[in-house]
mmCIF file as Biopython writes it, N, C-alpha, C and O atoms, coordinates in Angstrom:
data_model
#
loop_
_atom_site.group_PDB
_atom_site.id
_atom_site.type_symbol
_atom_site.label_atom_id
_atom_site.label_alt_id
_atom_site.label_comp_id
_atom_site.label_asym_id
_atom_site.label_entity_id
_atom_site.label_seq_id
_atom_site.pdbx_PDB_ins_code
_atom_site.Cartn_x
_atom_site.Cartn_y
_atom_site.Cartn_z
_atom_site.occupancy
_atom_site.B_iso_or_equiv
_atom_site.auth_seq_id
_atom_site.auth_asym_id
_atom_site.pdbx_PDB_model_num
ATOM 1   N N  . MET A ? 1  ? -19.615 6.275  10.021 1.0 0.0 1  A 1 
ATOM 2   C CA . MET A ? 1  ? -19.631 7.129  8.858  1.0 0.0 1  A 1 
ATOM 3   C C  . MET A ? 1  ? -18.324 6.965  8.094  1.0 0.0 1  A 1 
ATOM 4   O O  . MET A ? 1  ? -17.300 6.559  8.644  1.0 0.0 1  A 1 
ATOM 5   N N  . LYS A ? 2  ? -18.395 7.291  6.818  1.0 0.0 2  A 1 
ATOM 6   C CA . LYS A ? 2  ? -17.195 7.176  6.004  1.0 0.0 2  A 1 
ATOM 7   C C  . LYS A ? 2  ? -17.171 8.285  4.954  1.0 0.0 2  A 1 
ATOM 8   O O  . LYS A ? 2  ? -18.185 8.928  4.680  1.0 0.0 2  A 1 
ATOM 9   N N  . LYS A ? 3  ? -16.011 8.487  4.387  1.0 0.0 3  A 1 
ATOM 10  C CA . LYS A ? 3  ? -15.816 9.535  3.393  1.0 0.0 3  A 1 
ATOM 11  C C  . LYS A ? 3  ? -16.778 9.342  2.222  1.0 0.0 3  A 1 
ATOM 12  O O  . LYS A ? 3  ? -16.964 8.226  1.735  1.0 0.0 3  A 1 
ATOM 13  N N  . GLY A ? 4  ? -17.381 10.436 1.780  1.0 0.0 4  A 1 
ATOM 14  C CA . GLY A ? 4  ? -18.293 10.389 0.652  1.0 0.0 4  A 1 
ATOM 15  C C  . GLY A ? 4  ? -19.750 10.206 1.026  1.0 0.0 4  A 1 
ATOM 16  O O  . GLY A ? 4  ? -20.629 10.385 0.183  1.0 0.0 4  A 1 
ATOM 17  N N  . GLU A ? 5  ? -20.028 9.847  2.290  1.0 0.0 5  A 1 
ATOM 18  C CA . GLU A ? 5  ? -21.419 9.671  2.720  1.0 0.0 5  A 1 
ATOM 19  C C  . GLU A ? 5  ? -22.135 11.012 2.780  1.0 0.0 5  A 1 
ATOM 20  O O  . GLU A ? 5  ? -21.530 12.045 3.066  1.0 0.0 5  A 1 
ATOM 21  N N  . LYS A ? 6  ? -23.418 10.978 2.510  1.0 0.0 6  A 1 
ATOM 22  C CA . LYS A ? 6  ? -24.253 12.177 2.589  1.0 0.0 6  A 1 
ATOM 23  C C  . LYS A ? 6  ? -24.788 12.305 4.008  1.0 0.0 6  A 1 
ATOM 24  O O  . LYS A ? 6  ? -25.212 11.320 4.612  1.0 0.0 6  A 1 
ATOM 25  N N  . VAL A ? 7  ? -24.764 13.533 4.538  1.0 0.0 7  A 1 
ATOM 26  C CA . VAL A ? 7  ? -25.231 13.802 5.892  1.0 0.0 7  A 1 
ATOM 27  C C  . VAL A ? 7  ? -26.037 15.100 5.900  1.0 0.0 7  A 1 
ATOM 28  O O  . VAL A ? 7  ? -25.998 15.877 4.945  1.0 0.0 7  A 1 
ATOM 29  N N  . ILE A ? 8  ? -26.770 15.320 6.997  1.0 0.0 8  A 1 
ATOM 30  C CA . ILE A ? 8  ? -27.514 16.559 7.194  1.0 0.0 8  A 1 
ATOM 31  C C  . ILE A ? 8  ? -26.818 17.371 8.274  1.0 0.0 8  A 1 
ATOM 32  O O  . ILE A ? 8  ? -26.505 16.850 9.344  1.0 0.0 8  A 1 
ATOM 33  N N  . TYR A ? 9  ? -26.575 18.648 7.996  1.0 0.0 9  A 1 
ATOM 34  C CA . TYR A ? 9  ? -26.009 19.581 8.966  1.0 0.0 9  A 1 
ATOM 35  C C  . TYR A ? 9  ? -26.775 20.887 8.829  1.0 0.0 9  A 1 
ATOM 36  O O  . TYR A ? 9  ? -26.868 21.443 7.736  1.0 0.0 9  A 1 
ATOM 37  N N  . ASN A ? 10 ? -27.322 21.375 9.930  1.0 0.0 10 A 1 
ATOM 38  C CA . ASN A ? 10 ? -28.141 22.600 9.924  1.0 0.0 10 A 1 
ATOM 39  C C  . ASN A ? 10 ? -29.254 22.540 8.882  1.0 0.0 10 A 1 
ATOM 40  O O  . ASN A ? 10 ? -29.564 23.542 8.238  1.0 0.0 10 A 1 
ATOM 41  N N  . GLY A ? 11 ? -29.848 21.373 8.721  1.0 0.0 11 A 1 
ATOM 42  C CA . GLY A ? 11 ? -30.985 21.225 7.819  1.0 0.0 11 A 1 
ATOM 43  C C  . GLY A ? 11 ? -30.633 21.153 6.348  1.0 0.0 11 A 1 
ATOM 44  O O  . GLY A ? 11 ? -31.528 21.150 5.503  1.0 0.0 11 A 1 
ATOM 45  N N  . GLU A ? 12 ? -29.339 21.095 6.017  1.0 0.0 12 A 1 
ATOM 46  C CA . GLU A ? 12 ? -28.931 21.043 4.618  1.0 0.0 12 A 1 
ATOM 47  C C  . GLU A ? 12 ? -28.064 19.815 4.367  1.0 0.0 12 A 1 
ATOM 48  O O  . GLU A ? 12 ? -27.435 19.281 5.281  1.0 0.0 12 A 1 
ATOM 49  N N  . GLU A ? 13 ? -28.045 19.381 3.120  1.0 0.0 13 A 1 
ATOM 50  C CA . GLU A ? 13 ? -27.309 18.171 2.760  1.0 0.0 13 A 1 
ATOM 51  C C  . GLU A ? 13 ? -25.840 18.484 2.487  1.0 0.0 13 A 1 
ATOM 52  O O  . GLU A ? 13 ? -25.511 19.415 1.752  1.0 0.0 13 A 1 
ATOM 53  N N  . TYR A ? 14 ? -24.972 17.686 3.097  1.0 0.0 14 A 1 
ATOM 54  C CA . TYR A ? 14 ? -23.527 17.813 2.930  1.0 0.0 14 A 1 
ATOM 55  C C  . TYR A ? 14 ? -22.947 16.444 2.621  1.0 0.0 14 A 1 
ATOM 56  O O  . TYR A ? 14 ? -23.630 15.424 2.721  1.0 0.0 14 A 1 
ATOM 57  N N  . GLU A ? 15 ? -21.679 16.438 2.244  1.0 0.0 15 A 1 
ATOM 58  C CA . GLU A ? 15 ? -20.952 15.200 1.994  1.0 0.0 15 A 1 
ATOM 59  C C  . GLU A ? 15 ? -19.723 15.185 2.896  1.0 0.0 15 A 1 
ATOM 60  O O  . GLU A ? 15 ? -19.058 16.207 3.063  1.0 0.0 15 A 1 
ATOM 61  N N  . ILE A ? 16 ? -19.425 14.023 3.477  1.0 0.0 16 A 1 
ATOM 62  C CA . ILE A ? 16 ? -18.241 13.914 4.326  1.0 0.0 16 A 1 
ATOM 63  C C  . ILE A ? 16 ? -17.006 13.934 3.434  1.0 0.0 16 A 1 
ATOM 64  O O  . ILE A ? 16 ? -16.871 13.129 2.512  1.0 0.0 16 A 1 
ATOM 65  N N  . PHE A ? 17 ? -16.107 14.873 3.730  1.0 0.0 17 A 1 
ATOM 66  C CA . PHE A ? 17 ? -14.897 15.063 2.939  1.0 0.0 17 A 1 
ATOM 67  C C  . PHE A ? 17 ? -13.699 14.368 3.579  1.0 0.0 17 A 1 
ATOM 68  O O  . PHE A ? 17 ? -12.870 13.778 2.885  1.0 0.0 17 A 1 
ATOM 69  N N  . PHE A ? 18 ? -13.611 14.442 4.929  1.0 0.0 18 A 1 
ATOM 70  C CA . PHE A ? 18 ? -12.501 13.816 5.653  1.0 0.0 18 A 1 
ATOM 71  C C  . PHE A ? 18 ? -12.925 13.534 7.083  1.0 0.0 18 A 1 
ATOM 72  O O  . PHE A ? 18 ? -13.663 14.319 7.678  1.0 0.0 18 A 1 
ATOM 73  N N  . LEU A ? 19 ? -12.462 12.414 7.643  1.0 0.0 19 A 1 
ATOM 74  C CA . LEU A ? 19 ? -12.771 12.034 9.025  1.0 0.0 19 A 1 
ATOM 75  C C  . LEU A ? 19 ? -11.493 12.027 9.858  1.0 0.0 19 A 1 
ATOM 76  O O  . LEU A ? 19 ? -10.449 11.558 9.406  1.0 0.0 19 A 1 
ATOM 77  N N  . TYR A ? 20 ? -11.587 12.555 11.084 1.0 0.0 20 A 1 
ATOM 78  C CA . TYR A ? 20 ? -10.467 12.542 12.020 1.0 0.0 20 A 1 
ATOM 79  C C  . TYR A ? 20 ? -10.756 11.552 13.141 1.0 0.0 20 A 1 
ATOM 80  O O  . TYR A ? 20 ? -11.916 11.290 13.459 1.0 0.0 20 A 1 
ATOM 81  N N  . ASP A ? 21 ? -9.699  11.000 13.742 1.0 0.0 21 A 1 
ATOM 82  C CA . ASP A ? 21 ? -9.849  10.072 14.865 1.0 0.0 21 A 1 
ATOM 83  C C  . ASP A ? 21 ? -10.453 10.750 16.088 1.0 0.0 21 A 1 
ATOM 84  O O  . ASP A ? 21 ? -11.004 10.076 16.957 1.0 0.0 21 A 1 
ATOM 85  N N  . SER A ? 22 ? -10.355 12.069 16.166 1.0 0.0 22 A 1 
ATOM 86  C CA . SER A ? 22 ? -10.849 12.822 17.321 1.0 0.0 22 A 1 
ATOM 87  C C  . SER A ? 22 ? -12.371 12.935 17.343 1.0 0.0 22 A 1 
ATOM 88  O O  . SER A ? 22 ? -12.938 13.407 18.328 1.0 0.0 22 A 1 
ATOM 89  N N  . GLY A ? 23 ? -13.038 12.511 16.277 1.0 0.0 23 A 1 
ATOM 90  C CA . GLY A ? 23 ? -14.493 12.620 16.212 1.0 0.0 23 A 1 
ATOM 91  C C  . GLY A ? 23 ? -14.959 13.783 15.355 1.0 0.0 23 A 1 
ATOM 92  O O  . GLY A ? 23 ? -16.158 13.952 15.134 1.0 0.0 23 A 1 
ATOM 93  N N  . TYR A ? 24 ? -14.029 14.579 14.874 1.0 0.0 24 A 1 
ATOM 94  C CA . TYR A ? 24 ? -14.378 15.686 13.987 1.0 0.0 24 A 1 
ATOM 95  C C  . TYR A ? 24 ? -14.322 15.212 12.542 1.0 0.0 24 A 1 
ATOM 96  O O  . TYR A ? 24 ? -13.632 14.248 12.212 1.0 0.0 24 A 1 
ATOM 97  N N  . CYS A ? 25 ? -15.060 15.908 11.694 1.0 0.0 25 A 1 
ATOM 98  C CA . CYS A ? 25 ? -14.999 15.592 10.278 1.0 0.0 25 A 1 
ATOM 99  C C  . CYS A ? 25 ? -15.153 16.866 9.465  1.0 0.0 25 A 1 
ATOM 100 O O  . CYS A ? 25 ? -15.783 17.833 9.891  1.0 0.0 25 A 1 
ATOM 101 N N  . GLU A ? 26 ? -14.564 16.835 8.295  1.0 0.0 26 A 1 
ATOM 102 C CA . GLU A ? 26 ? -14.710 17.933 7.350  1.0 0.0 26 A 1 
ATOM 103 C C  . GLU A ? 26 ? -15.866 17.573 6.435  1.0 0.0 26 A 1 
ATOM 104 O O  . GLU A ? 26 ? -15.926 16.471 5.890  1.0 0.0 26 A 1 
ATOM 105 N N  . ILE A ? 27 ? -16.784 18.518 6.273  1.0 0.0 27 A 1 
ATOM 106 C CA . ILE A ? 27 ? -17.926 18.288 5.395  1.0 0.0 27 A 1 
ATOM 107 C C  . ILE A ? 27 ? -18.007 19.418 4.387  1.0 0.0 27 A 1 
ATOM 108 O O  . ILE A ? 27 ? -17.544 20.528 4.649  1.0 0.0 27 A 1 
ATOM 109 N N  . LYS A ? 28 ? -18.590 19.135 3.243  1.0 0.0 28 A 1 
ATOM 110 C CA . LYS A ? 28 ? -18.789 20.182 2.242  1.0 0.0 28 A 1 
ATOM 111 C C  . LYS A ? 28 ? -20.157 20.008 1.610  1.0 0.0 28 A 1 
ATOM 112 O O  . LYS A ? 28 ? -20.658 18.895 1.451  1.0 0.0 28 A 1 
ATOM 113 N N  . ARG A ? 29 ? -20.747 21.145 1.253  1.0 0.0 29 A 1 
ATOM 114 C CA . ARG A ? 29 ? -22.031 21.095 0.557  1.0 0.0 29 A 1 
ATOM 115 C C  . ARG A ? 29 ? -21.810 20.537 -0.827 1.0 0.0 29 A 1 
ATOM 116 O O  . ARG A ? 29 ? -20.745 20.712 -1.420 1.0 0.0 29 A 1 
ATOM 117 N N  . LEU A ? 30 ? -22.807 19.873 -1.331 1.0 0.0 30 A 1 
ATOM 118 C CA . LEU A ? 30 ? -22.698 19.291 -2.661 1.0 0.0 30 A 1 
ATOM 119 C C  . LEU A ? 30 ? -22.489 20.393 -3.692 1.0 0.0 30 A 1 
ATOM 120 O O  . LEU A ? 30 ? -23.180 21.412 -3.666 1.0 0.0 30 A 1 
ATOM 121 N N  . TYR A ? 31 ? -21.552 20.194 -4.585 1.0 0.0 31 A 1 
ATOM 122 C CA . TYR A ? 31 ? -21.246 21.112 -5.679 1.0 0.0 31 A 1 
ATOM 123 C C  . TYR A ? 31 ? -20.690 22.457 -5.202 1.0 0.0 31 A 1 
ATOM 124 O O  . TYR A ? 31 ? -20.768 23.444 -5.934 1.0 0.0 31 A 1 
ATOM 125 N N  . ARG A ? 32 ? -20.140 22.512 -4.010 1.0 0.0 32 A 1 
ATOM 126 C CA . ARG A ? 32 ? -19.513 23.737 -3.498 1.0 0.0 32 A 1 
ATOM 127 C C  . ARG A ? 32 ? -18.107 23.411 -3.042 1.0 0.0 32 A 1 
ATOM 128 O O  . ARG A ? 32 ? -17.769 22.245 -2.843 1.0 0.0 32 A 1 
ATOM 129 N N  . LYS A ? 33 ? -17.281 24.443 -2.876 1.0 0.0 33 A 1 
ATOM 130 C CA . LYS A ? 33 ? -15.886 24.233 -2.492 1.0 0.0 33 A 1 
ATOM 131 C C  . LYS A ? 33 ? -15.629 24.452 -1.009 1.0 0.0 33 A 1 
ATOM 132 O O  . LYS A ? 33 ? -14.643 23.938 -0.481 1.0 0.0 33 A 1 
ATOM 133 N N  . ASN A ? 34 ? -16.490 25.203 -0.319 1.0 0.0 34 A 1 
ATOM 134 C CA . ASN A ? 34 ? -16.262 25.500 1.096  1.0 0.0 34 A 1 
ATOM 135 C C  . ASN A ? 34 ? -16.355 24.240 1.940  1.0 0.0 34 A 1 
ATOM 136 O O  . ASN A ? 34 ? -17.247 23.413 1.751  1.0 0.0 34 A 1 
ATOM 137 N N  . ILE A ? 35 ? -15.415 24.107 2.878  1.0 0.0 35 A 1 
ATOM 138 C CA . ILE A ? 35 ? -15.372 22.942 3.760  1.0 0.0 35 A 1 
ATOM 139 C C  . ILE A ? 35 ? -15.534 23.408 5.199  1.0 0.0 35 A 1 
ATOM 140 O O  . ILE A ? 35 ? -14.912 24.386 5.614  1.0 0.0 35 A 1 
ATOM 141 N N  . LEU A ? 36 ? -16.376 22.703 5.966  1.0 0.0 36 A 1 
ATOM 142 C CA . LEU A ? 36 ? -16.609 23.017 7.375  1.0 0.0 36 A 1 
ATOM 143 C C  . LEU A ? 36 ? -16.041 21.908 8.241  1.0 0.0 36 A 1 
ATOM 144 O O  . LEU A ? 36 ? -16.054 20.739 7.856  1.0 0.0 36 A 1 
ATOM 145 N N  . LEU A ? 37 ? -15.540 22.281 9.418  1.0 0.0 37 A 1 
ATOM 146 C CA . LEU A ? 37 ? -15.070 21.310 10.397 1.0 0.0 37 A 1 
ATOM 147 C C  . LEU A ? 37 ? -16.122 21.217 11.490 1.0 0.0 37 A 1 
ATOM 148 O O  . LEU A ? 37 ? -16.383 22.202 12.179 1.0 0.0 37 A 1 
ATOM 149 N N  . VAL A ? 38 ? -16.724 20.055 11.657 1.0 0.0 38 A 1 
ATOM 150 C CA . VAL A ? 38 ? -17.783 19.858 12.648 1.0 0.0 38 A 1 
ATOM 151 C C  . VAL A ? 38 ? -17.544 18.551 13.399 1.0 0.0 38 A 1 
ATOM 152 O O  . VAL A ? 38 ? -16.856 17.656 12.908 1.0 0.0 38 A 1 
ATOM 153 N N  . HIS A ? 39 ? -18.123 18.455 14.595 1.0 0.0 39 A 1 
ATOM 154 C CA . HIS A ? 39 ? -18.035 17.213 15.359 1.0 0.0 39 A 1 
ATOM 155 C C  . HIS A ? 39 ? -19.106 16.257 14.840 1.0 0.0 39 A 1 
ATOM 156 O O  . HIS A ? 39 ? -20.175 16.684 14.404 1.0 0.0 39 A 1 
ATOM 157 N N  . HIS A ? 40 ? -18.808 14.976 14.892 1.0 0.0 40 A 1 
ATOM 158 C CA . HIS A ? 40 ? -19.747 13.990 14.328 1.0 0.0 40 A 1 
ATOM 159 C C  . HIS A ? 40 ? -21.104 14.009 15.021 1.0 0.0 40 A 1 
ATOM 160 O O  . HIS A ? 40 ? -22.088 13.546 14.444 1.0 0.0 40 A 1 
ATOM 161 N N  . THR A ? 41 ? -21.184 14.535 16.250 1.0 0.0 41 A 1 
ATOM 162 C CA . THR A ? 41 ? -22.471 14.598 16.944 1.0 0.0 41 A 1 
ATOM 163 C C  . THR A ? 41 ? -23.359 15.709 16.393 1.0 0.0 41 A 1 
ATOM 164 O O  . THR A ? 41 ? -24.548 15.756 16.709 1.0 0.0 41 A 1 
ATOM 165 N N  . GLU A ? 42 ? -22.806 16.603 15.576 1.0 0.0 42 A 1 
ATOM 166 C CA . GLU A ? 42 ? -23.566 17.717 15.008 1.0 0.0 42 A 1 
ATOM 167 C C  . GLU A ? 42 ? -24.202 17.375 13.669 1.0 0.0 42 A 1 
ATOM 168 O O  . GLU A ? 42 ? -24.983 18.161 13.133 1.0 0.0 42 A 1 
ATOM 169 N N  . ILE A ? 43 ? -23.873 16.212 13.127 1.0 0.0 43 A 1 
ATOM 170 C CA . ILE A ? 43 ? -24.411 15.842 11.822 1.0 0.0 43 A 1 
ATOM 171 C C  . ILE A ? 43 ? -25.277 14.594 11.950 1.0 0.0 43 A 1 
ATOM 172 O O  . ILE A ? 43 ? -25.144 13.813 12.892 1.0 0.0 43 A 1 
ATOM 173 N N  . GLN A ? 44 ? -26.158 14.433 10.984 1.0 0.0 44 A 1 
ATOM 174 C CA . GLN A ? 44 ? -27.073 13.295 10.980 1.0 0.0 44 A 1 
ATOM 175 C C  . GLN A ? 44 ? -26.902 12.546 9.663  1.0 0.0 44 A 1 
ATOM 176 O O  . GLN A ? 44 ? -26.957 13.141 8.587  1.0 0.0 44 A 1 
ATOM 177 N N  . LYS A ? 45 ? -26.697 11.252 9.760  1.0 0.0 45 A 1 
ATOM 178 C CA . LYS A ? 45 ? -26.519 10.425 8.574  1.0 0.0 45 A 1 
ATOM 179 C C  . LYS A ? 45 ? -27.828 10.338 7.800  1.0 0.0 45 A 1 
ATOM 180 O O  . LYS A ? 45 ? -28.897 10.193 8.395  1.0 0.0 45 A 1 
ATOM 181 N N  . ILE A ? 46 ? -27.748 10.424 6.489  1.0 0.0 46 A 1 
ATOM 182 C CA . ILE A ? 46 ? -28.923 10.239 5.642  1.0 0.0 46 A 1 
ATOM 183 C C  . ILE A ? 46 ? -29.047 8.747  5.365  1.0 0.0 46 A 1 
ATOM 184 O O  . ILE A ? 46 ? -28.125 8.129  4.834  1.0 0.0 46 A 1 
ATOM 185 N N  . HIS A ? 47 ? -30.178 8.178  5.723  1.0 0.0 47 A 1 
ATOM 186 C CA . HIS A ? 47 ? -30.393 6.750  5.521  1.0 0.0 47 A 1 
ATOM 187 C C  . HIS A ? 47 ? -30.804 6.478  4.080  1.0 0.0 47 A 1 
ATOM 188 O O  . HIS A ? 47 ? -31.250 7.379  3.369  1.0 0.0 47 A 1 
ATOM 189 N N  . LYS A ? 48 ? -30.652 5.265  3.670  1.0 0.0 48 A 1 
ATOM 190 C CA . LYS A ? 48 ? -30.823 4.864  2.278  1.0 0.0 48 A 1 
ATOM 191 C C  . LYS A ? 48 ? -32.151 5.309  1.664  1.0 0.0 48 A 1 
ATOM 192 O O  . LYS A ? 48 ? -32.178 5.726  0.506  1.0 0.0 48 A 1 
ATOM 193 N N  . PHE A ? 49 ? -33.245 5.230  2.410  1.0 0.0 49 A 1 
ATOM 194 C CA . PHE A ? 49 ? -34.554 5.521  1.832  1.0 0.0 49 A 1 
ATOM 195 C C  . PHE A ? 49 ? -35.156 6.836  2.318  1.0 0.0 49 A 1 
ATOM 196 O O  . PHE A ? 49 ? -36.342 7.077  2.095  1.0 0.0 49 A 1 
ATOM 197 N N  . ASP A ? 50 ? -34.376 7.694  2.976  1.0 0.0 50 A 1 
ATOM 198 C CA . ASP A ? 50 ? -34.898 8.972  3.452  1.0 0.0 50 A 1 
ATOM 199 C C  . ASP A ? 50 ? -35.429 9.841  2.319  1.0 0.0 50 A 1 
ATOM 200 O O  . ASP A ? 50 ? -36.378 10.599 2.519  1.0 0.0 50 A 1 
ATOM 201 N N  . HIS A ? 51 ? -34.840 9.745  1.146  1.0 0.0 51 A 1 
ATOM 202 C CA . HIS A ? 51 ? -35.287 10.574 0.032  1.0 0.0 51 A 1 
ATOM 203 C C  . HIS A ? 51 ? -36.677 10.168 -0.463 1.0 0.0 51 A 1 
ATOM 204 O O  . HIS A ? 51 ? -37.306 10.926 -1.202 1.0 0.0 51 A 1 
ATOM 205 N N  . LEU A ? 52 ? -37.163 9.004  -0.077 1.0 0.0 52 A 1 
ATOM 206 C CA . LEU A ? 52 ? -38.493 8.556  -0.487 1.0 0.0 52 A 1 
ATOM 207 C C  . LEU A ? 52 ? -39.596 9.027  0.456  1.0 0.0 52 A 1 
ATOM 208 O O  . LEU A ? 52 ? -40.778 8.968  0.119  1.0 0.0 52 A 1 
ATOM 209 N N  . LYS A ? 53 ? -39.198 9.497  1.647  1.0 0.0 53 A 1 
ATOM 210 C CA . LYS A ? 53 ? -40.177 9.933  2.637  1.0 0.0 53 A 1 
ATOM 211 C C  . LYS A ? 53 ? -40.528 11.397 2.406  1.0 0.0 53 A 1 
ATOM 212 O O  . LYS A ? 53 ? -39.698 12.183 1.949  1.0 0.0 53 A 1 
ATOM 213 N N  . LYS A ? 54 ? -41.748 11.745 2.722  1.0 0.0 54 A 1 
ATOM 214 C CA . LYS A ? 54 ? -42.192 13.129 2.595  1.0 0.0 54 A 1 
ATOM 215 C C  . LYS A ? 54 ? -42.619 13.626 3.961  1.0 0.0 54 A 1 
ATOM 216 O O  . LYS A ? 54 ? -43.091 12.851 4.793  1.0 0.0 54 A 1 
ATOM 217 N N  . LEU A ? 55 ? -42.451 14.923 4.190  1.0 0.0 55 A 1 
ATOM 218 C CA . LEU A ? 55 ? -42.867 15.508 5.458  1.0 0.0 55 A 1 
ATOM 219 C C  . LEU A ? 55 ? -44.285 16.041 5.353  1.0 0.0 55 A 1 
ATOM 220 O O  . LEU A ? 55 ? -44.648 16.670 4.359  1.0 0.0 55 A 1 
ATOM 221 N N  . SER A ? 56 ? -45.077 15.788 6.373  1.0 0.0 56 A 1 
ATOM 222 C CA . SER A ? 56 ? -46.415 16.351 6.451  1.0 0.0 56 A 1 
ATOM 223 C C  . SER A ? 56 ? -46.293 17.787 6.959  1.0 0.0 56 A 1 
ATOM 224 O O  . SER A ? 56 ? -45.201 18.191 7.359  1.0 0.0 56 A 1 
ATOM 225 N N  . PRO A ? 57 ? -47.372 18.571 6.959  1.0 0.0 57 A 1 
ATOM 226 C CA . PRO A ? 57 ? -47.303 19.949 7.450  1.0 0.0 57 A 1 
ATOM 227 C C  . PRO A ? 57 ? -46.800 20.071 8.888  1.0 0.0 57 A 1 
ATOM 228 O O  . PRO A ? 57 ? -46.222 21.100 9.238  1.0 0.0 57 A 1 
ATOM 229 N N  . ASN A ? 58 ? -47.000 19.055 9.732  1.0 0.0 58 A 1 
ATOM 230 C CA . ASN A ? 58 ? -46.507 19.131 11.109 1.0 0.0 58 A 1 
ATOM 231 C C  . ASN A ? 58 ? -45.158 18.423 11.258 1.0 0.0 58 A 1 
ATOM 232 O O  . ASN A ? 58 ? -44.775 18.042 12.363 1.0 0.0 58 A 1 
ATOM 233 N N  . ASN A ? 59 ? -44.437 18.249 10.140 1.0 0.0 59 A 1 
ATOM 234 C CA . ASN A ? 59 ? -43.080 17.694 10.091 1.0 0.0 59 A 1 
ATOM 235 C C  . ASN A ? 59 ? -42.968 16.250 10.558 1.0 0.0 59 A 1 
ATOM 236 O O  . ASN A ? 59 ? -41.907 15.832 11.022 1.0 0.0 59 A 1 
ATOM 237 N N  . ASN A ? 60 ? -44.047 15.481 10.441 1.0 0.0 60 A 1 
ATOM 238 C CA . ASN A ? 60 ? -43.978 14.048 10.704 1.0 0.0 60 A 1 
ATOM 239 C C  . ASN A ? 60 ? -43.829 13.341 9.365  1.0 0.0 60 A 1 
ATOM 240 O O  . ASN A ? 60 ? -44.411 13.763 8.366  1.0 0.0 60 A 1 
ATOM 241 N N  . TYR A ? 61 ? -43.057 12.277 9.345  1.0 0.0 61 A 1 
ATOM 242 C CA . TYR A ? 61 ? -42.873 11.555 8.098  1.0 0.0 61 A 1 
ATOM 243 C C  . TYR A ? 61 ? -44.152 10.848 7.683  1.0 0.0 61 A 1 
ATOM 244 O O  . TYR A ? 61 ? -44.830 10.238 8.510  1.0 0.0 61 A 1 
ATOM 245 N N  . ILE A ? 62 ? -44.475 10.932 6.413  1.0 0.0 62 A 1 
ATOM 246 C CA . ILE A ? 62 ? -45.603 10.222 5.822  1.0 0.0 62 A 1 
ATOM 247 C C  . ILE A ? 62 ? -45.000 9.120  4.960  1.0 0.0 62 A 1 
ATOM 248 O O  . ILE A ? 62 ? -44.223 9.402  4.048  1.0 0.0 62 A 1 
ATOM 249 N N  . THR A ? 63 ? -45.346 7.888  5.235  1.0 0.0 63 A 1 
ATOM 250 C CA . THR A ? 63 ? -44.783 6.792  4.452  1.0 0.0 63 A 1 
ATOM 251 C C  . THR A ? 63 ? -45.800 6.200  3.487  1.0 0.0 63 A 1 
ATOM 252 O O  . THR A ? 63 ? -45.420 5.465  2.575  1.0 0.0 63 A 1 
ATOM 253 N N  . LYS A ? 64 ? -47.087 6.503  3.666  1.0 0.0 64 A 1 
ATOM 254 C CA . LYS A ? 64 ? -48.124 6.014  2.765  1.0 0.0 64 A 1 
ATOM 255 C C  . LYS A ? 64 ? -48.892 7.212  2.220  1.0 0.0 64 A 1 
ATOM 256 O O  . LYS A ? 64 ? -49.044 8.214  2.918  1.0 0.0 64 A 1 
ATOM 257 N N  . PRO A ? 65 ? -49.378 7.125  0.984  1.0 0.0 65 A 1 
ATOM 258 C CA . PRO A ? 65 ? -50.182 8.228  0.447  1.0 0.0 65 A 1 
ATOM 259 C C  . PRO A ? 65 ? -51.492 8.368  1.218  1.0 0.0 65 A 1 
ATOM 260 O O  . PRO A ? 65 ? -52.082 7.372  1.637  1.0 0.0 65 A 1 
ATOM 261 N N  . HIS A ? 66 ? -51.936 9.590  1.401  1.0 0.0 66 A 1 
ATOM 262 C CA . HIS A ? 66 ? -53.210 9.838  2.077  1.0 0.0 66 A 1 
ATOM 263 C C  . HIS A ? 66 ? -54.348 9.804  1.081  1.0 0.0 66 A 1 
ATOM 264 O O  . HIS A ? 66 ? -54.201 10.248 -0.058 1.0 0.0 66 A 1 
ATOM 265 N N  . LYS A ? 67 ? -55.486 9.276  1.510  1.0 0.0 67 A 1 
ATOM 266 C CA . LYS A ? 67 ? -56.685 9.305  0.681  1.0 0.0 67 A 1 
ATOM 267 C C  . LYS A ? 67 ? -57.481 10.542 1.045  1.0 0.0 67 A 1 
ATOM 268 O O  . LYS A ? 67 ? -57.668 10.840 2.224  1.0 0.0 67 A 1 
ATOM 269 N N  . CYS A ? 68 ? -57.948 11.258 0.043  1.0 0.0 68 A 1 
ATOM 270 C CA . CYS A ? 68 ? -58.731 12.478 0.294  1.0 0.0 68 A 1 
ATOM 271 C C  . CYS A ? 68 ? -60.205 12.185 0.318  1.0 0.0 68 A 1 
ATOM 272 O O  . CYS A ? 68 ? -61.012 13.094 0.516  1.0 0.0 68 A 1 
#
């Protein structure tokens, strides 16, 4: 991970503000000023095409449109 990358923490999108050698990082919500200190194991990196995927009602990713 690197500074400026988008990540998920507690189900919400954040941006990495600062990284420490200890494995902790400062993250902030987009367009907000509050900064949180969390361990890197508590956050999930947003992959390049995650925004194109949609969740089905049972929270499984749907990658192709369904035919009705």
